[in-house]
C-alpha angles and dihedrals in degrees: 000000000000128000089252090063091067093067088067088075095043109110090211089069094050089048091052089049090053091047090051091052098043103038102030105021087230136126124249116190118196107155116093111247096032115120116254113246121247109276094253091047100055144287146265126254089248093057091042093049092047091051091047090049089054091046093051117105090236109078091198089079091062089046091052091051091051087061095050138332086230086080089067092071099053112124132199133070096314098026118124094229092053092047093048102039104018091097097038111241117218122253088247093055092047095045092048091048089052091049092053092044091052092048091050091051091047093048092048090051090051093047096042093082090060095058134075135177119004095355089054090050090052091052092046099044103024102053095118092047090049088050090050091052091048090052090050091049091051093049127227093254090067091068090072095050120125114269096257091055092044091064089062091051091053091047089056096053096090089054090048091053091050091048091052092048091048086056095217091186116112094237098063142061114247118247114226127187088229092053117097122191 
């Protein structure tokens, strides 16, 4: 048995699954061995937890997940599972986090071909950190917006990814697709 198997008996997960079904008409799979739903139909707990880790204010959660998804299931005061699911997020918050996470991954895949050298390595190795920075730029309050406003948030994700990769902060050197290092 792995630590992840213990979430199958956590009532929080079954409540999230019910919330997904009732409020979103989507699937949420949390038992190991179950098939993941088609992307448009829902998500798995692993994808949800990874997205929530990237959304969390503390970037160290995204860094932990980069090392191994086993870190997602750690319990206790500083454990990722406790931090992500201890105060049960709503199905809407989870689903929207997954949507943003998927868009970030897609955008990084699209942009990857334009980079070489160090910028390419950042895209390859830093995807979860880029996702974390995009989530921070969006702001946690946006995940509770009405549906019509949420579409605008999603439409802005590619621009947010580009902005993060361009490193518009004053303490860094901008990455440019034309730049080779």
